[in-house]
DOFIRO-508721 format. One line per 10 residues: number of its first residue (from 1); for each residue x, y, z of C-alpha. Coordinates in steps of 0.001 Angstrom, whole numbers. Each point is the difference from the previous one (the first is absolute). Layout:
% residues N
NUM = X,Y,Z ~ ... .
END
This chain:
% residues 437
1 = 0,0,0 ~ 2831,2399,927 ~ 1676,-589,-3370 ~ -3292,618,-1797 ~ -494,3283,1860 ~ 3531,1139,-888 ~ -578,-861,-3641 ~ -3307,1894,-2 ~ 1593,3033,1669 ~ 2808,40,-2568 .
11 = -2494,-267,-2839 ~ -2100,2881,1340 ~ 3103,2168,487 ~ 1166,-568,-3573 ~ -3505,601,-1337 ~ -235,3294,1889 ~ 3466,1124,-1133 ~ -601,-1026,-3596 ~ -3141,2114,-9 ~ 1784,3030,1483 .
21 = -752,3087,-1984 ~ 2306,580,-2939 ~ 2018,3199,45 ~ -1439,2080,-2822 ~ 2351,2507,-1587 ~ 557,2012,-3136 ~ 3423,656,-1523 ~ 1378,2102,-2814 ~ 3193,1798,-981 ~ 564,3729,-443 .
31 = 1741,1299,-3113 ~ 3179,551,2022 ~ 135,-3707,867 ~ -1277,159,3584 ~ -2225,-2984,768 ~ -3194,731,1948 ~ -2105,-2458,2020 ~ -3286,1050,1636 ~ -1945,-2023,2567 ~ -3311,1398,1200 .
41 = -1278,-1023,3435 ~ -2542,2389,1513 ~ -599,-2033,3162 ~ 2170,2322,2129 ~ 1020,3660,-538 ~ 3719,-649,-460 ~ 2293,-22,-3016 ~ 3573,-1146,-610 ~ 2182,1629,-2631 ~ 3197,-1879,-722 .
51 = 2810,-60,-2524 ~ 2377,-2882,-576 ~ 3200,671,-1942 ~ 1756,-2898,-1676 ~ 3351,770,1591 ~ 1737,-1745,2855 ~ 3424,-912,1280 ~ 711,-2231,-2985 ~ -92,3060,-2308 ~ 2902,1771,1708 .
61 = 3589,330,-1156 ~ 2356,-2384,1862 ~ 1872,2931,1582 ~ -3169,1941,863 ~ -2086,-2496,1960 ~ -2822,1226,2229 ~ -1262,2606,-2480 ~ -3524,-1410,-387 ~ -551,-226,3745 ~ 1543,3446,441 .
71 = -2567,1467,-2408 ~ -2796,-1554,2048 ~ 1091,2472,2693 ~ 1187,2862,-2179 ~ -3283,474,-1845 ~ -1758,939,3223 ~ 2332,2995,412 ~ -2227,2337,-1959 ~ -874,1276,-3460 ~ -205,3299,-1804 .
81 = -3445,515,1574 ~ 371,-1963,3238 ~ 2422,1578,2441 ~ 2846,-1975,1546 ~ -1289,-2023,2944 ~ -3667,680,-777 ~ -938,-3286,-1705 ~ -1016,-1974,3087 ~ -1662,3022,1596 ~ -2239,439,-3052 .
91 = -1020,-3654,62 ~ -718,-210,3742 ~ -1805,3355,177 ~ -2391,-1235,-2701 ~ -854,-3208,1839 ~ 2314,-2255,-1962 ~ 2934,-2322,427 ~ 2763,-922,-2405 ~ 3114,-2081,-396 ~ 2458,-1430,-2506 .
101 = 2195,-3063,-363 ~ 2705,-1335,-2287 ~ 1070,-3489,-1078 ~ 2582,-1286,-2435 ~ -2635,271,-2749 ~ -2257,3025,607 ~ -746,3121,2074 ~ -3496,712,1309 ~ -1633,3169,1377 ~ -3563,376,1285 .
111 = -2407,2256,1888 ~ -3353,-919,1509 ~ -2400,2916,527 ~ -3659,625,696 ~ -1461,-192,-3478 ~ -725,3728,-159 ~ 3789,475,-170 ~ 555,-2133,-3110 ~ 1092,3060,-1961 ~ 2612,792,2643 .
121 = 1499,-3482,-254 ~ 193,194,-3784 ~ 1562,3456,129 ~ 2667,-1102,2497 ~ 1021,-3040,-2056 ~ 106,2086,-3175 ~ 2198,2515,1838 ~ 2353,-2798,1077 ~ 305,-1054,-3626 ~ 114,3372,-1752 .
131 = 1525,2496,2438 ~ 2316,-1745,2497 ~ 2603,2235,1610 ~ 3261,-1937,-23 ~ 2629,2226,1578 ~ 3078,-514,2133 ~ -1822,902,3203 ~ -2592,-2716,-510 ~ 2644,-2558,-990 ~ 2046,756,3124 .
141 = -3047,-223,2266 ~ -1174,-3325,-1370 ~ 3533,-1387,-60 ~ 32,222,3788 ~ -3510,-1469,223 ~ 989,-3021,-2105 ~ 3202,-506,1972 ~ -1953,-41,3244 ~ -2472,-2477,-1503 ~ 2876,-2281,-990 .
151 = 1547,226,3464 ~ -3327,-848,1632 ~ -1235,-2745,-2338 ~ 3255,-1589,-1173 ~ 3221,967,1764 ~ -1292,-111,3584 ~ -2876,-2460,-380 ~ 477,-3655,1016 ~ 188,-2104,-3179 ~ -307,3246,-1986 .
161 = 2550,-1162,-2582 ~ -1537,-3407,-580 ~ -1709,749,-3320 ~ 2920,2042,-1346 ~ 2348,-2928,546 ~ -2381,-2458,-1627 ~ -347,2218,-3068 ~ 3698,635,-538 ~ 688,-3748,-146 ~ -3052,-1061,-2045 .
171 = 580,2652,-2681 ~ 3301,820,-1652 ~ -1149,1847,-3145 ~ -3541,1259,569 ~ -536,3239,1982 ~ -2007,-2017,2526 ~ 3406,-704,1564 ~ -249,3421,1676 ~ -2421,1375,2570 ~ -2884,2410,-486 .
181 = 1407,2463,2522 ~ 3350,-43,-1815 ~ 3471,1095,1031 ~ 235,3304,1830 ~ 3317,860,-1683 ~ -1719,-175,-3379 ~ -2591,2546,1106 ~ 2707,2217,1521 ~ 1935,-45,-3276 ~ -3019,720,-2228 .
191 = -188,3499,-1423 ~ -3120,2138,-187 ~ 64,-450,-3777 ~ -116,-3782,454 ~ -3049,238,2243 ~ -1744,2220,-2535 ~ 927,-2362,-2838 ~ -1483,-2966,1903 ~ -3243,1917,489 ~ -127,1063,-3651 .
201 = 543,-3569,-1203 ~ -2409,-1954,2206 ~ -2585,2430,1379 ~ -1855,477,-3262 ~ -3655,-700,-899 ~ 861,-2900,-2304 ~ 1685,-1794,2909 ~ -2915,464,2401 ~ -3433,-1387,828 ~ -2556,2177,1792 .
211 = -2757,-1771,1931 ~ -3022,1770,1465 ~ -2167,-2247,2163 ~ -2986,772,2168 ~ -2957,2362,161 ~ 318,1659,-3407 ~ -2011,1016,-3018 ~ 1769,-1531,-2996 ~ -714,2805,-2486 ~ 1023,2771,2398 .
221 = 3143,-1897,1012 ~ 1034,-474,-3615 ~ -305,3729,-612 ~ 2124,841,3044 ~ 2629,-2551,-1030 ~ 177,1491,-3468 ~ 307,3517,1443 ~ 2780,-865,2438 ~ 1936,-2744,-1790 ~ -847,349,-3677 .
231 = 2303,3010,-662 ~ 3074,-1649,1587 ~ 2522,-766,-2769 ~ 815,-3575,-857 ~ 3487,-1120,968 ~ 2577,-1841,-2072 ~ -585,-3732,-343 ~ 1826,-1960,2709 ~ 2296,-2752,-1201 ~ 584,-2786,2523 .
241 = 2737,-2590,-344 ~ -975,-3648,441 ~ 2555,-1481,2386 ~ 75,-3769,422 ~ 1667,-1931,2792 ~ 1880,-3244,-579 ~ -1680,-3023,1626 ~ 1197,-1053,3434 ~ 1381,-3523,-364 ~ 1571,-637,3404 .
251 = -665,1168,3534 ~ 1436,3420,845 ~ 1380,38,3553 ~ 375,3409,1636 ~ 209,1731,3355 ~ -1058,3453,1165 ~ 480,1760,3314 ~ -2268,2311,2003 ~ 1111,1849,3136 ~ -3633,496,1049 .
261 = -824,-3680,628 ~ 891,-2652,2554 ~ -1792,-2953,-1567 ~ 1238,-1204,-3401 ~ -2373,-733,-2866 ~ 46,-2236,-3040 ~ -1348,1162,-3354 ~ -571,-2354,-2914 ~ -924,1848,-3182 ~ -883,-1016,-3551 .
271 = -228,2197,-3095 ~ -3478,-368,-1485 ~ -1976,1402,-2961 ~ -1933,3258,-363 ~ -3205,524,1952 ~ -1776,109,-3354 ~ 505,-3756,-454 ~ -2292,-2761,1136 ~ 2931,-1719,1721 ~ 516,3029,2249 .
281 = -3597,-190,1133 ~ 431,-3692,749 ~ 3006,932,2148 ~ -2283,2407,1883 ~ -2040,-3033,953 ~ 3110,-1982,958 ~ 1171,2727,2404 ~ -3487,313,1525 ~ -161,-3771,477 ~ 3415,-90,1659 .
291 = -109,2993,2311 ~ -3253,1982,155 ~ -1108,-162,3624 ~ 690,-2249,2953 ~ -1700,-2983,-1628 ~ 2289,135,-3051 ~ 2426,-2845,-681 ~ 3275,1695,912 ~ -1252,1817,3106 ~ -1900,-2958,1418 .
301 = 2898,-2418,-476 ~ 3115,2072,742 ~ -1266,2656,2438 ~ -2977,-1597,1723 ~ 727,-3722,143 ~ 3796,-335,-111 ~ 705,3425,1540 ~ 3111,339,-2143 ~ -601,3561,-1133 ~ -1294,3313,1321 .
311 = -1285,859,-3433 ~ -189,-1639,-3406 ~ -1659,1025,-3241 ~ -255,47,-3778 ~ -478,3057,-2217 ~ -664,154,-3724 ~ 1378,3468,-716 ~ -1014,337,-3642 ~ 898,2965,-2216 ~ -438,1113,-3593 .
321 = 3072,-1662,-1517 ~ 967,-2676,2544 ~ -1145,-1169,3384 ~ 1689,-1289,3138 ~ -1338,-2933,1977 ~ 1465,288,3493 ~ -135,-2444,2910 ~ 1435,1068,3349 ~ 356,-1070,3610 ~ 1398,1153,3355 .
331 = 1249,-2941,2107 ~ -936,-485,3635 ~ 2292,-1317,2725 ~ 2755,-2346,-1162 ~ -1505,-555,-3440 ~ 2220,970,-2924 ~ -645,1708,-3301 ~ 782,-3273,-1770 ~ -2600,-1852,2060 ~ -2628,2546,-1052 .
341 = 977,-398,-3651 ~ -411,-3767,332 ~ -3516,365,1413 ~ -1017,2574,-2612 ~ 1388,-2134,-2827 ~ -2012,-2982,1203 ~ -3208,2000,-416 ~ 1078,1226,-3435 ~ 651,-3580,-1123 ~ -3435,-1045,1247 .
351 = -1747,2690,-2001 ~ 2120,-932,-3050 ~ -866,-3714,177 ~ -3437,-211,1612 ~ -3312,1672,-711 ~ -1146,2269,2801 ~ -3202,-1211,1616 ~ -3407,1012,-1283 ~ -651,1705,3322 ~ 3217,2057,-228 .
361 = -790,855,-3630 ~ -3480,1224,915 ~ 1452,2067,2831 ~ 2338,1656,-2498 ~ -2867,800,-2334 ~ -1975,1536,2865 ~ 2929,2226,991 ~ 513,1299,-3528 ~ -3723,637,-409 ~ 81,1984,3246 .
371 = 3005,2038,-1152 ~ -1774,754,-3266 ~ -3121,1293,1757 ~ 2001,2079,2499 ~ 2203,1605,-2656 ~ -3079,1434,-1695 ~ -1801,1041,3187 ~ 647,3765,-249 ~ 714,2564,-2700 ~ 3610,575,1082 .
381 = 773,-3689,-424 ~ -1841,-115,-3317 ~ 1948,3006,-1311 ~ 3286,-1659,946 ~ -952,-3291,-1649 ~ -1212,1622,-3215 ~ 3202,2031,-313 ~ 2242,-2980,781 ~ -1691,-2399,-2378 ~ 86,2548,-2821 .
391 = 3581,1233,452 ~ 1745,-3254,880 ~ -2189,-2688,-1571 ~ -1498,1881,-2943 ~ -3519,-1170,881 ~ -2173,2113,2317 ~ -2743,-2627,25 ~ 2189,-2353,2010 ~ -1631,1733,2947 ~ -2971,-2227,-843 .
401 = 1584,-3003,-1684 ~ 3260,-758,1821 ~ -1896,-1944,2641 ~ -1154,-2362,-2775 ~ 3652,-904,-606 ~ 431,-958,3657 ~ -3275,-1925,-46 ~ 1214,-2049,-2966 ~ 3342,-995,1560 ~ 16,-3705,800 .
411 = 1760,-2106,2615 ~ 1990,-1572,-2812 ~ 1244,3429,-1098 ~ 1083,838,3533 ~ 2120,-3142,70 ~ 1433,594,-3486 ~ 919,3663,567 ~ 1673,-768,3335 ~ 2022,-2689,-1776 ~ 901,2393,-2820 .
421 = 1347,2905,2074 ~ 759,-1054,3589 ~ 3076,-2175,-494 ~ 3244,7,1964 ~ 2143,673,-3096 ~ -2058,3099,-896 ~ 235,1959,3215 ~ 1854,2311,2327 ~ 793,-1219,3517 ~ 736,3103,2069 .
431 = 1066,-69,3637 ~ -944,3309,1629 ~ 2217,315,3051 ~ 547,2351,2964 ~ 2903,2412,-415 ~ 1984,1275,2933 ~ -292,3771,303 .
END
């Protein structure tokens, strides 16, 4: 009876999720190349205006890393019509909130306002694009801000250099070998002309997608968009080099040291394909199966039952060109890094050779259905998803259809993909060790 009830509950959950309302949107492109996506939802009087630029850390020169992230900060300094330091005051005094973030692949800015301030949001983003003030004073101010961010999040944070060390060993040619925050010396050495050249190259309408989501009137919004963004000149076409990595054919053994930790960690990392591939989505399911929650395979076995580790996990860190599949653990007591690797490898072999149970498979499906529903639960999340799917995947409608890909993944595929990518001769084995100060 209990099994029947679980099966019925799973069926009802999937039925409810599958009938979740589709995200309706309209998209078009201005003459200057700027892509526009509009989503109307009049259920609450709020609106999000956002712009995603297809520029990230991978687009930087090797001796000028950190530029994309630096511009995330710099373009809040002010514009020809917004005084220095006034950006956040304007947003908050009009009942809004805003933020920005940068990855290796893109930079994203957004504001969420009461819907009667839609015009203000559009004006501010058009100002950021058309009239940014890039002067030495602003560069110097944000240079110190970025340095402090690096000190706080990387240099002085326990395990803050973990991802940087994984990347520099997994990639030897591709710009993914660097970090998004970059090298501070590179920013110190950059001239004002170089900052302005970076802005001129990448912050152009034909490298941007504008999303307006929320309580809007489509016709009125289109007119405002044309008024504010239509006159902005198109930029030169951006040429991007396609950089391929050689396959990893034997285990890479490496060590890294961190003065901020007392407990060592082990990182096992594999280079994987772009997040646009089906295989990458299968790896999402593999990582969820292995380490999502206290009932997951790795946590239950190594942390809960055997008490060999303080923490253990698996992350499918997928990006536009390549991904990284990372397994990690922090040993407890007398247990060694090698003993953790042995336990982790045993679970990898199981998933490579055996089908996961029907119950575990259904649990995975339920989790991905839940993530899908939650990601589209508010207009800010919808705006982010629409921008991301358009800029990085080339298909805005994945906001509605990507879940169908996850639904169609089989237990057999999970086994096959784990066997294809998660092999000992295709990985990095990194010991992350305490360093004496």
